[in-house]
C-alpha positions as a Markdown table, in Angstrom:
| # | Residue | x | y | z |
|---|---|---|---|---|
| 1 | Met | 89.7 | 106.0 | 89.5 |
| 2 | Ser | 86.8 | 107.4 | 91.5 |
| 3 | Ile | 83.3 | 106.0 | 91.5 |
| 4 | Lys | 82.2 | 109.2 | 89.7 |
| 5 | Met | 84.8 | 108.7 | 87.0 |
| 6 | Arg | 83.9 | 105.0 | 86.8 |
| 7 | Leu | 80.5 | 106.2 | 85.4 |
| 8 | Ala | 82.2 | 108.1 | 82.7 |
| 9 | Gly | 79.8 | 106.8 | 80.1 |
| 10 | Arg | 77.0 | 108.7 | 81.7 |
| 11 | Thr | 76.4 | 112.4 | 81.2 |
| 12 | Arg | 76.6 | 115.1 | 83.8 |
| 13 | Leu | 72.8 | 115.3 | 83.7 |
| 14 | Glu | 72.5 | 111.6 | 84.4 |
| 15 | Thr | 74.9 | 111.8 | 87.3 |
| 16 | Asn | 73.2 | 114.8 | 88.8 |
| 17 | Cys | 69.9 | 112.9 | 88.9 |
| 18 | Arg | 71.3 | 110.9 | 91.7 |
| 19 | Leu | 71.7 | 114.0 | 93.7 |
| 20 | Ser | 68.2 | 115.3 | 93.1 |
| 21 | Lys | 66.1 | 112.8 | 95.1 |
| 22 | Val | 62.9 | 114.0 | 96.8 |
| 23 | Ala | 61.4 | 111.7 | 99.5 |
| 24 | Ile | 57.7 | 111.1 | 99.4 |
| 25 | Ser | 55.7 | 111.3 | 102.6 |
| 26 | Leu | 55.3 | 108.5 | 105.2 |
| 27 | Ala | 51.5 | 108.6 | 104.5 |
| 28 | Thr | 52.2 | 107.6 | 100.9 |
| 29 | Val | 54.3 | 104.7 | 102.0 |
| 30 | Leu | 51.6 | 103.5 | 104.3 |
| 31 | Ala | 49.1 | 103.8 | 101.6 |
| 32 | Trp | 51.1 | 101.3 | 99.6 |
| 33 | Ala | 51.0 | 99.0 | 102.6 |
| 34 | Leu | 54.7 | 98.1 | 102.1 |
| 35 | Phe | 57.0 | 97.4 | 105.1 |
| 36 | Val | 60.7 | 97.5 | 105.7 |
| 37 | Thr | 62.3 | 94.9 | 107.9 |
| 38 | Gln | 65.9 | 94.3 | 109.0 |
| 39 | Ala | 67.4 | 90.8 | 108.4 |
| 40 | Thr | 67.8 | 88.9 | 111.6 |
| 41 | Glu | 68.0 | 85.4 | 110.4 |
| 42 | Ala | 71.2 | 83.4 | 110.0 |
| 43 | Gln | 72.4 | 84.6 | 106.6 |
| 44 | Thr | 76.2 | 85.2 | 106.4 |
| 45 | Phe | 78.0 | 87.9 | 104.5 |
| 46 | Ser | 81.5 | 87.0 | 103.3 |
| 47 | Val | 84.1 | 88.7 | 101.1 |
| 48 | Leu | 85.3 | 86.1 | 98.5 |
| 49 | His | 88.0 | 88.3 | 97.0 |
| 50 | Ala | 89.5 | 91.7 | 97.6 |
| 51 | Phe | 91.0 | 93.1 | 94.3 |
| 52 | Thr | 94.5 | 94.5 | 94.2 |
| 53 | Gly | 94.5 | 96.5 | 91.0 |
| 54 | Gly | 97.2 | 94.1 | 89.6 |
| 55 | Thr | 96.5 | 91.2 | 87.3 |
| 56 | Asp | 93.2 | 90.5 | 89.0 |
| 57 | Gly | 91.9 | 94.0 | 88.2 |
| 58 | Glu | 90.0 | 96.8 | 89.9 |
| 59 | Ser | 86.3 | 97.7 | 90.3 |
| 60 | Pro | 84.4 | 94.5 | 89.4 |
| 61 | Asn | 81.1 | 94.7 | 87.5 |
| 62 | Gly | 79.3 | 91.9 | 89.4 |
| 63 | Val | 79.7 | 88.2 | 88.6 |
| 64 | Thr | 78.2 | 85.4 | 86.6 |
| 65 | Val | 77.4 | 82.0 | 88.2 |
| 66 | Ala | 78.7 | 79.2 | 86.1 |
| 67 | Gly | 78.0 | 76.3 | 88.4 |
| 68 | Pro | 78.5 | 75.3 | 92.0 |
| 69 | Gly | 81.6 | 77.1 | 93.3 |
| 70 | Ile | 82.5 | 78.7 | 90.0 |
| 71 | Leu | 82.0 | 82.5 | 89.3 |
| 72 | Tyr | 83.2 | 84.5 | 86.3 |
| 73 | Gly | 83.4 | 88.3 | 86.1 |
| 74 | Thr | 85.0 | 91.4 | 84.8 |
| 75 | Thr | 86.6 | 94.5 | 86.2 |
| 76 | Phe | 86.1 | 97.9 | 84.7 |
| 77 | Glu | 89.8 | 98.8 | 85.1 |
| 78 | Gly | 93.1 | 97.4 | 86.5 |
| 79 | Gly | 95.1 | 94.6 | 85.1 |
| 80 | Thr | 98.6 | 94.9 | 83.7 |
| 81 | His | 97.5 | 97.5 | 81.2 |
| 82 | Gly | 95.0 | 99.3 | 83.3 |
| 83 | Trp | 92.0 | 98.7 | 81.0 |
| 84 | Gly | 90.1 | 95.9 | 82.8 |
| 85 | Thr | 90.2 | 92.2 | 83.2 |
| 86 | Val | 88.1 | 89.0 | 83.0 |
| 87 | Phe | 88.6 | 86.7 | 86.0 |
| 88 | Lys | 87.4 | 83.4 | 87.5 |
| 89 | Leu | 86.7 | 82.7 | 91.1 |
| 90 | Ala | 86.7 | 79.1 | 92.1 |
| 91 | Gln | 85.8 | 77.6 | 95.5 |
| 92 | Arg | 88.7 | 75.6 | 97.1 |
| 93 | Gly | 87.6 | 74.1 | 100.3 |
| 94 | Ser | 86.5 | 76.9 | 102.6 |
| 95 | Gly | 88.2 | 79.6 | 100.5 |
| 96 | Trp | 88.0 | 81.0 | 97.0 |
| 97 | Thr | 90.9 | 81.4 | 94.5 |
| 98 | Val | 90.9 | 84.1 | 91.8 |
| 99 | Ser | 92.5 | 83.5 | 88.4 |
| 100 | Pro | 92.9 | 86.2 | 85.8 |
| 101 | Leu | 91.7 | 85.0 | 82.4 |
| 102 | Trp | 92.3 | 88.1 | 80.2 |
| 103 | Glu | 93.8 | 91.6 | 80.7 |
| 104 | Phe | 92.6 | 94.2 | 78.2 |
| 105 | Ala | 95.2 | 96.3 | 76.5 |
| 106 | Asp | 93.0 | 99.0 | 74.9 |
| 107 | Gly | 94.0 | 97.8 | 71.4 |
| 108 | Ser | 92.0 | 95.6 | 69.0 |
| 109 | Asp | 91.2 | 93.4 | 72.0 |
| 110 | Gly | 89.0 | 96.0 | 73.6 |
| 111 | Ala | 89.0 | 98.1 | 76.8 |
| 112 | Gln | 86.8 | 98.8 | 79.8 |
| 113 | Pro | 84.1 | 96.2 | 80.1 |
| 114 | Phe | 81.1 | 97.6 | 82.0 |
| 115 | Ala | 79.2 | 94.3 | 82.4 |
| 116 | Ser | 79.9 | 90.7 | 83.4 |
| 117 | Val | 80.3 | 87.8 | 80.9 |
| 118 | Thr | 77.8 | 85.3 | 79.5 |
| 119 | Val | 78.7 | 81.6 | 79.6 |
| 120 | Gly | 78.1 | 80.1 | 76.2 |
| 121 | Pro | 76.7 | 76.6 | 75.4 |
| 122 | Asn | 80.3 | 75.6 | 74.5 |
| 123 | Gly | 81.7 | 76.7 | 77.8 |
| 124 | Ala | 83.4 | 79.8 | 76.3 |
| 125 | Leu | 82.8 | 83.3 | 77.8 |
| 126 | Tyr | 81.2 | 86.1 | 75.9 |
| 127 | Gly | 81.2 | 89.8 | 76.7 |
| 128 | Thr | 81.5 | 93.4 | 75.5 |
| 129 | Thr | 83.9 | 96.2 | 76.0 |
| 130 | Phe | 82.9 | 99.9 | 76.1 |
| 131 | Leu | 86.0 | 101.0 | 74.2 |
| 132 | Gly | 88.7 | 99.5 | 72.1 |
| 133 | Gly | 88.5 | 97.5 | 68.9 |
| 134 | Ser | 90.0 | 98.1 | 65.5 |
| 135 | Gly | 89.7 | 101.9 | 65.4 |
| 136 | Gly | 87.4 | 104.8 | 65.0 |
| 137 | Cys | 85.6 | 106.9 | 67.7 |
| 138 | Gly | 88.5 | 109.4 | 68.0 |
| 139 | Gly | 91.1 | 106.7 | 68.3 |
| 140 | Asp | 89.6 | 105.1 | 71.4 |
| 141 | Gly | 87.8 | 102.4 | 69.6 |
| 142 | Cys | 84.0 | 102.0 | 69.5 |
| 143 | Gly | 83.8 | 98.9 | 71.6 |
| 144 | Thr | 83.9 | 95.2 | 70.9 |
| 145 | Val | 82.1 | 91.9 | 71.4 |
| 146 | Tyr | 84.6 | 89.2 | 72.4 |
| 147 | Glu | 84.8 | 85.5 | 73.1 |
| 148 | Leu | 87.3 | 83.8 | 75.6 |
| 149 | Gln | 88.1 | 80.1 | 75.1 |
| 150 | Pro | 89.9 | 78.1 | 77.8 |
| 151 | Pro | 93.3 | 76.5 | 76.9 |
| 152 | Ala | 93.2 | 73.2 | 74.9 |
| 153 | Thr | 95.5 | 71.5 | 77.4 |
| 154 | Ala | 95.7 | 71.6 | 81.2 |
| 155 | Cys | 97.5 | 74.7 | 82.6 |
| 156 | Lys | 100.7 | 74.1 | 84.4 |
| 157 | Thr | 101.5 | 77.7 | 85.4 |
| 158 | Ala | 100.2 | 79.8 | 88.2 |
| 159 | Ile | 98.3 | 82.1 | 85.7 |
| 160 | Cys | 96.8 | 80.5 | 82.7 |
| 161 | Tyr | 95.2 | 83.0 | 80.3 |
| 162 | Trp | 92.4 | 82.1 | 77.9 |
| 163 | Ser | 92.4 | 82.9 | 74.2 |
| 164 | Glu | 90.5 | 85.9 | 73.0 |
| 165 | Thr | 88.7 | 86.3 | 69.7 |
| 166 | Val | 87.0 | 89.6 | 68.9 |
| 167 | Leu | 83.7 | 88.6 | 67.2 |
| 168 | His | 82.9 | 92.2 | 66.2 |
| 169 | Ala | 84.5 | 95.6 | 66.5 |
| 170 | Phe | 82.0 | 98.4 | 66.3 |
| 171 | Thr | 82.6 | 101.2 | 63.9 |
| 172 | Gly | 80.2 | 103.9 | 64.9 |
| 173 | Gln | 79.0 | 104.3 | 61.4 |
| 174 | Ser | 75.3 | 104.5 | 60.3 |
| 175 | Asn | 75.2 | 100.7 | 59.6 |
| 176 | Asp | 76.7 | 99.8 | 62.9 |
| 177 | Gly | 76.6 | 100.8 | 66.6 |
| 178 | Val | 79.0 | 102.4 | 69.0 |
| 179 | Trp | 79.8 | 101.9 | 72.7 |
| 180 | Pro | 78.1 | 98.9 | 74.2 |
| 181 | Glu | 77.9 | 99.8 | 77.9 |
| 182 | Ser | 76.4 | 97.5 | 80.5 |
| 183 | Val | 75.8 | 94.7 | 78.0 |
| 184 | Ser | 76.2 | 91.0 | 78.7 |
| 185 | Pro | 75.4 | 89.2 | 75.4 |
| 186 | Ala | 72.3 | 87.0 | 75.2 |
| 187 | Phe | 72.0 | 83.8 | 73.2 |
| 188 | Asp | 68.9 | 82.7 | 71.3 |
| 189 | Gln | 68.1 | 79.1 | 70.8 |
| 190 | Ala | 69.9 | 79.0 | 67.5 |
| 191 | Gly | 73.2 | 80.2 | 69.0 |
| 192 | Asn | 73.1 | 83.7 | 67.8 |
| 193 | Leu | 74.3 | 86.5 | 70.1 |
| 194 | Tyr | 72.3 | 89.7 | 70.8 |
| 195 | Gly | 73.0 | 93.0 | 72.6 |
| 196 | Thr | 72.8 | 96.8 | 72.3 |
| 197 | Thr | 74.9 | 99.8 | 71.8 |
| 198 | Gln | 73.9 | 103.1 | 73.3 |
| 199 | Tyr | 74.7 | 105.2 | 70.1 |
| 200 | Gly | 75.1 | 104.6 | 66.4 |
| 201 | Gly | 72.8 | 103.0 | 63.9 |
| 202 | Ala | 70.7 | 104.6 | 61.2 |
| 203 | Tyr | 69.6 | 107.5 | 63.5 |
| 204 | Gly | 72.5 | 107.7 | 65.9 |
| 205 | Ala | 70.3 | 106.8 | 68.8 |
| 206 | Gly | 71.6 | 103.2 | 69.4 |
| 207 | Ile | 70.9 | 99.8 | 68.1 |
| 208 | Val | 70.0 | 96.2 | 68.9 |
| 209 | Trp | 72.6 | 94.0 | 67.2 |
| 210 | Glu | 72.7 | 90.3 | 66.3 |
| 211 | Leu | 75.9 | 88.3 | 65.6 |
| 212 | Ser | 75.4 | 85.0 | 63.8 |
| 213 | Pro | 78.1 | 82.3 | 63.3 |
| 214 | Ser | 79.0 | 82.1 | 59.7 |
| 215 | Ala | 81.8 | 80.3 | 57.8 |
| 216 | Gly | 84.1 | 80.3 | 60.9 |
| 217 | Gly | 83.3 | 83.9 | 61.8 |
| 218 | Trp | 80.4 | 86.0 | 62.9 |
| 219 | Thr | 78.2 | 88.2 | 60.8 |
| 220 | Glu | 76.4 | 91.3 | 62.2 |
| 221 | Ser | 72.9 | 92.3 | 61.5 |
| 222 | Ile | 70.8 | 95.1 | 63.1 |
| 223 | Pro | 67.2 | 94.0 | 64.2 |
| 224 | His | 66.4 | 97.6 | 65.3 |
| 225 | Ser | 67.9 | 101.1 | 65.1 |
| 226 | Phe | 66.4 | 103.4 | 67.7 |
| 227 | Gln | 65.0 | 106.8 | 66.8 |
| 228 | Asn | 64.9 | 109.9 | 68.9 |
| 229 | Asn | 61.5 | 110.8 | 67.2 |
| 230 | Gly | 59.2 | 111.3 | 70.2 |
| 231 | Ile | 57.8 | 107.8 | 69.9 |
| 232 | Asp | 60.7 | 105.3 | 70.0 |
| 233 | Gly | 63.1 | 105.1 | 72.9 |
| 234 | Trp | 66.8 | 105.8 | 72.5 |
| 235 | Gln | 70.1 | 105.2 | 74.2 |
| 236 | Pro | 69.8 | 101.6 | 75.4 |
| 237 | Lys | 72.4 | 101.2 | 78.2 |
| 238 | Phe | 71.7 | 97.5 | 78.9 |
| 239 | Gly | 71.4 | 94.3 | 77.0 |
| 240 | Val | 68.3 | 92.2 | 76.1 |
| 241 | Ile | 66.6 | 89.1 | 77.4 |
| 242 | Phe | 64.5 | 86.5 | 75.5 |
| 243 | Asp | 61.2 | 84.8 | 76.2 |
| 244 | Pro | 60.6 | 81.2 | 75.2 |
| 245 | Ala | 58.9 | 82.3 | 71.9 |
| 246 | Gly | 62.0 | 84.1 | 70.8 |
| 247 | Asn | 60.8 | 87.7 | 71.5 |
| 248 | Leu | 63.4 | 89.9 | 73.0 |
| 249 | Tyr | 63.0 | 92.7 | 75.6 |
| 250 | Gly | 65.0 | 95.6 | 76.8 |
| 251 | Thr | 65.0 | 99.2 | 78.1 |
| 252 | Thr | 66.1 | 102.6 | 76.9 |
| 253 | Trp | 67.2 | 105.4 | 79.1 |
| 254 | Tyr | 65.6 | 108.1 | 77.1 |
| 255 | Gly | 62.7 | 108.7 | 74.6 |
| 256 | Gly | 59.3 | 107.3 | 74.2 |
| 257 | Thr | 56.1 | 109.4 | 74.1 |
| 258 | Leu | 56.7 | 110.7 | 77.7 |
| 259 | Gln | 60.5 | 111.2 | 77.2 |
| 260 | Gly | 61.4 | 109.3 | 80.3 |
| 261 | Gly | 62.7 | 106.1 | 78.7 |
| 262 | Thr | 60.9 | 102.9 | 77.5 |
| 263 | Val | 60.6 | 99.2 | 77.9 |
| 264 | Tyr | 60.4 | 97.6 | 74.4 |
| 265 | Glu | 59.8 | 94.3 | 72.8 |
| 266 | Leu | 61.1 | 93.1 | 69.5 |
| 267 | Ser | 59.3 | 90.2 | 67.8 |
| 268 | Pro | 60.7 | 88.2 | 64.8 |
| 269 | Ser | 58.6 | 87.5 | 61.8 |
| 270 | Gly | 59.8 | 86.4 | 58.4 |
| 271 | Gly | 63.3 | 87.6 | 58.8 |
| 272 | Thr | 62.4 | 91.0 | 60.2 |
| 273 | Trp | 61.7 | 92.4 | 63.7 |
| 274 | Thr | 58.8 | 94.4 | 64.8 |
| 275 | Glu | 59.1 | 96.7 | 67.8 |
| 276 | Asn | 56.3 | 97.2 | 70.4 |
| 277 | Ile | 56.7 | 99.8 | 73.2 |
| 278 | Leu | 55.4 | 98.1 | 76.3 |
| 279 | Tyr | 55.8 | 101.1 | 78.6 |
| 280 | Asn | 56.7 | 104.7 | 78.4 |
| 281 | Phe | 58.3 | 106.2 | 81.5 |
| 282 | Pro | 57.3 | 109.7 | 82.3 |
| 283 | Leu | 59.8 | 112.4 | 83.1 |
| 284 | Thr | 60.2 | 112.8 | 86.9 |
| 285 | Ser | 59.0 | 115.9 | 88.8 |
| 286 | Thr | 62.6 | 117.2 | 88.6 |
| 287 | Gly | 62.7 | 116.7 | 84.8 |
| 288 | Tyr | 64.9 | 113.6 | 84.7 |
| 289 | Ser | 64.4 | 110.3 | 82.8 |
| 290 | Ala | 63.6 | 107.2 | 84.8 |
| 291 | Tyr | 66.8 | 105.4 | 83.8 |
| 292 | Pro | 65.5 | 101.8 | 83.8 |
| 293 | Glu | 68.1 | 99.1 | 84.2 |
| 294 | Asp | 68.2 | 95.5 | 83.0 |
| 295 | Leu | 65.1 | 93.3 | 83.0 |
| 296 | Val | 64.4 | 89.9 | 84.4 |
| 297 | Met | 61.4 | 87.6 | 83.4 |
| 298 | Asp | 59.5 | 85.1 | 85.5 |
| 299 | Pro | 58.0 | 81.8 | 84.2 |
| 300 | Ser | 54.7 | 83.6 | 83.6 |
| 301 | Gly | 56.3 | 86.1 | 81.3 |
| 302 | Asp | 56.1 | 89.0 | 83.8 |
| 303 | Leu | 59.0 | 91.5 | 83.6 |
| 304 | Tyr | 60.8 | 93.1 | 86.6 |
| 305 | Gly | 63.2 | 96.0 | 86.7 |
| 306 | Thr | 64.3 | 99.1 | 88.6 |
| 307 | Val | 64.2 | 102.8 | 87.9 |
| 308 | Thr | 66.3 | 105.5 | 89.5 |
| 309 | Glu | 63.5 | 108.0 | 90.0 |
| 310 | Ser | 59.8 | 107.3 | 89.9 |
| 311 | Gly | 57.4 | 110.3 | 90.3 |
| 312 | Val | 58.8 | 112.2 | 93.3 |
| 313 | Ala | 60.5 | 109.2 | 94.9 |
| 314 | Asn | 64.1 | 108.3 | 94.8 |
| 315 | Ala | 63.9 | 104.9 | 93.1 |
| 316 | Ser | 61.5 | 102.0 | 92.7 |
| 317 | Val | 61.2 | 98.4 | 91.6 |
| 318 | Phe | 58.5 | 97.7 | 89.0 |
| 319 | Glu | 56.6 | 94.8 | 87.4 |
| 320 | Leu | 55.1 | 94.7 | 83.9 |
| 321 | Thr | 52.4 | 92.1 | 83.4 |
| 322 | Pro | 50.9 | 91.0 | 80.0 |
| 323 | Ser | 47.2 | 91.4 | 79.8 |
| 324 | Asp | 44.9 | 91.1 | 76.7 |
| 325 | Gly | 47.5 | 92.3 | 74.3 |
| 326 | Ser | 48.8 | 95.1 | 76.4 |
| 327 | Trp | 51.0 | 95.4 | 79.5 |
| 328 | Asn | 50.1 | 96.6 | 83.0 |
| 329 | Tyr | 52.7 | 98.5 | 85.0 |
| 330 | Ser | 52.8 | 98.4 | 88.8 |
| 331 | Thr | 55.3 | 99.7 | 91.3 |
| 332 | Leu | 56.2 | 97.0 | 93.7 |
| 333 | Tyr | 58.3 | 99.1 | 96.1 |
| 334 | Thr | 59.4 | 102.7 | 96.3 |
| 335 | Phe | 62.6 | 103.6 | 98.2 |
| 336 | Ser | 61.0 | 106.6 | 99.9 |
| 337 | Gly | 63.4 | 108.3 | 102.3 |
| 338 | Arg | 66.1 | 105.6 | 101.7 |
| 339 | Ser | 68.9 | 106.7 | 99.5 |
| 340 | Cys | 69.2 | 104.2 | 96.7 |
| 341 | Tyr | 70.6 | 104.1 | 93.2 |
| 342 | Pro | 69.4 | 100.6 | 92.3 |
| 343 | Gly | 71.1 | 98.1 | 90.0 |
| 344 | Ser | 69.3 | 95.3 | 88.2 |
| 345 | Val | 67.5 | 92.7 | 90.3 |
| 346 | Ala | 67.7 | 88.9 | 90.4 |
| 347 | Arg | 64.7 | 86.6 | 91.0 |
| 348 | Asp | 64.8 | 83.3 | 93.0 |
| 349 | Thr | 62.5 | 80.3 | 92.5 |
| 350 | Ala | 60.2 | 81.5 | 95.2 |
| 351 | Gly | 59.5 | 84.8 | 93.3 |
| 352 | Asp | 61.5 | 87.0 | 95.6 |
| 353 | Leu | 63.7 | 89.8 | 94.2 |
| 354 | Tyr | 67.3 | 90.8 | 95.2 |
| 355 | Gly | 69.3 | 93.8 | 94.4 |
| 356 | Thr | 71.7 | 96.5 | 95.6 |
| 357 | Cys | 71.6 | 100.2 | 96.1 |
| 358 | Asn | 74.8 | 101.9 | 95.0 |
| 359 | Glu | 74.6 | 104.4 | 97.8 |
| 360 | Gly | 72.8 | 104.9 | 101.1 |
| 361 | Gly | 72.5 | 102.4 | 103.8 |
| 362 | Ala | 73.6 | 102.7 | 107.4 |
| 363 | His | 77.1 | 103.9 | 106.4 |
| 364 | Gly | 76.4 | 105.6 | 103.1 |
| 365 | Tyr | 78.3 | 103.1 | 101.0 |
| 366 | Gly | 75.4 | 101.1 | 99.6 |
| 367 | Trp | 73.3 | 98.1 | 100.7 |
| 368 | Val | 71.8 | 94.8 | 99.6 |
| 369 | Phe | 68.1 | 94.3 | 99.7 |
| 370 | Glu | 65.5 | 91.6 | 99.3 |
| 371 | Leu | 61.9 | 92.1 | 98.2 |
| 372 | Ala | 59.7 | 89.2 | 99.3 |
| 373 | Asn | 56.2 | 88.7 | 97.9 |
| 374 | Ser | 53.5 | 87.3 | 100.1 |
| 375 | Gly | 50.0 | 87.4 | 98.5 |
| 376 | Gly | 50.8 | 90.5 | 96.5 |
| 377 | Leu | 52.3 | 92.3 | 99.5 |
| 378 | Trp | 56.0 | 93.1 | 98.9 |
| 379 | Thr | 58.2 | 93.5 | 102.0 |
| 380 | Leu | 61.7 | 95.0 | 101.9 |
| 381 | Thr | 64.5 | 93.5 | 104.0 |
| 382 | Asp | 67.9 | 95.2 | 104.3 |
| 383 | Leu | 70.3 | 92.3 | 104.1 |
| 384 | Tyr | 73.6 | 94.1 | 104.4 |
| 385 | Asp | 75.0 | 97.6 | 104.7 |
| 386 | Phe | 78.5 | 98.2 | 103.3 |
| 387 | Thr | 81.0 | 100.2 | 105.3 |
| 388 | Gly | 83.5 | 101.2 | 102.6 |
| 389 | Gln | 86.2 | 99.2 | 104.5 |
| 390 | Ser | 87.3 | 95.6 | 104.0 |
| 391 | Asp | 83.8 | 94.6 | 103.0 |
| 392 | Gly | 83.7 | 97.0 | 100.1 |
| 393 | Gly | 81.5 | 99.9 | 99.1 |
| 394 | Tyr | 79.4 | 101.3 | 96.3 |
| 395 | Pro | 78.1 | 98.0 | 94.8 |
| 396 | Ala | 77.8 | 97.9 | 91.0 |
| 397 | Gly | 76.6 | 95.5 | 88.4 |
| 398 | Ala | 73.9 | 93.0 | 88.6 |
| 399 | Val | 73.6 | 90.5 | 91.5 |
| 400 | Ala | 73.5 | 86.8 | 90.8 |
| 401 | Leu | 72.0 | 83.7 | 92.6 |
| 402 | Asp | 73.3 | 80.2 | 92.5 |
| 403 | Ser | 71.2 | 77.0 | 92.6 |
| 404 | Ser | 71.5 | 76.9 | 96.4 |
| 405 | Gly | 70.1 | 80.4 | 96.8 |
| 406 | Asn | 73.4 | 82.1 | 97.6 |
| 407 | Leu | 73.7 | 85.7 | 96.5 |
| 408 | Tyr | 76.8 | 87.2 | 94.8 |
| 409 | Gly | 77.8 | 90.7 | 93.8 |
| 410 | Gly | 80.7 | 93.2 | 93.5 |
| 411 | Thr | 81.7 | 96.5 | 94.9 |
| 412 | Thr | 83.8 | 99.2 | 93.2 |
| 413 | Ile | 85.8 | 100.2 | 96.3 |
| 414 | Gly | 87.0 | 98.8 | 99.6 |
| 415 | Gly | 88.7 | 95.5 | 100.3 |
| 416 | Asn | 92.4 | 96.0 | 100.6 |
| 417 | Leu | 92.5 | 99.5 | 101.8 |
| 418 | Ser | 96.2 | 100.0 | 101.0 |
| 419 | Asp | 95.5 | 99.5 | 97.3 |
| 420 | Cys | 93.9 | 101.8 | 94.7 |
| 421 | Ile | 94.1 | 104.9 | 96.8 |
| 422 | Gly | 92.9 | 108.0 | 94.8 |
| 423 | Tyr | 90.2 | 110.7 | 94.7 |
| 424 | Asp | 87.0 | 109.2 | 96.2 |
| 425 | Thr | 88.5 | 105.7 | 96.2 |
| 426 | Val | 90.1 | 103.5 | 98.8 |
| 427 | Gly | 90.6 | 99.9 | 97.9 |
| 428 | Cys | 90.1 | 98.2 | 94.6 |
| 429 | Gly | 86.7 | 96.6 | 95.3 |
| 430 | Thr | 85.4 | 93.2 | 96.3 |
| 431 | Val | 83.3 | 90.2 | 95.3 |
| 432 | Trp | 80.9 | 89.3 | 98.1 |
| 433 | Glu | 78.5 | 86.4 | 99.0 |
| 434 | Ile | 75.5 | 86.2 | 101.2 |
| 435 | Thr | 74.5 | 82.7 | 102.2 |
| 436 | Gly | 71.6 | 81.3 | 104.3 |
| 437 | Leu | 68.9 | 83.2 | 102.4 |
| 438 | Ser | 66.9 | 80.0 | 101.9 |
| 439 | Asp | 66.6 | 79.7 | 105.7 |
| 440 | Arg | 64.4 | 82.8 | 105.6 |
| 441 | His | 61.6 | 81.1 | 103.8 |
């Protein structure tokens, strides 16, 4: 399946926005006093696994770090049934070994996960699928929230699958959501799960959902149904994050008072949730939404994210800072003149940000960047440019950092070039690692 088909959940308008990029002038860049450097230090890029399209899957959605030398992830497609997989990558000496944990069959178990998994407090894995479930939505299913539990006894076979439990199958009705897309579920301190669906709910514009353990099962409630009413945002593509006080934060791709999407906060009080729109993105000069991705939060409560288009620029990284009951928006870096369809960013303990651009770079197949902060001046470093060959191409999904500062991510094509040959694709994708980043500071 091509990279264009992989983004099937996005409309033609959303895809075309990637082709309508207008570079801002060099003078504007200098006015921001932001500089671009090339990485020259001793960081090392490695491919940990090249997917085959078989039981391991095809087109990974990034990875989740579960501990030293342990990564979990999903693939959008591939597996025995062709509807995606959940996998584990474990370090064995100087190499890495992949183990398929589940292969989706497009039945009640779900199909086509768009995001990586969340490791629960009990060691189980939690995730969402875009399609599948118990029915509805034209027979394709409206998506699921699932749990994977490891075997109770030690595995004695080469492949040892985990046990899946579907915690919730979405129905698409007015009291439920439909199609959770790039959503890794988030836990609150009480063990409840939260996420979003991009459609459904009371107004058809998407929901934030909560799943609470109850009598051996899980009960769904809806903290918020989005409205396409010119004030609220709508169509949340990504999940939510929590602050220490229990407030949750997320983004919508559309809506708000300026119609370019929103950053929102939901605060609990007395069993209900109150929404506060922290920022309204304006439509771009070409009439598109800003398409904000996942958020990350620093210890001070500042929020960071990326948008595909900002003003007349291709894409940018932004920060939202709380101040006297409101939030201040600032652009940290604009990818002017550099093709970039950015994914979500990760933040290290030094306050630097890391991410990928799905396209562009020296070879046109995407690149990995670092944004380093020094006294409020943010400097961009190009860490690696994908070639579309054995290293991979078109990175997708969020990047992840381990406790040693190593960076991980996935690409949707490349790797074993004899596999997954089709329109606009060669190779089934890779999981990659960049080490030595701590030596840069």
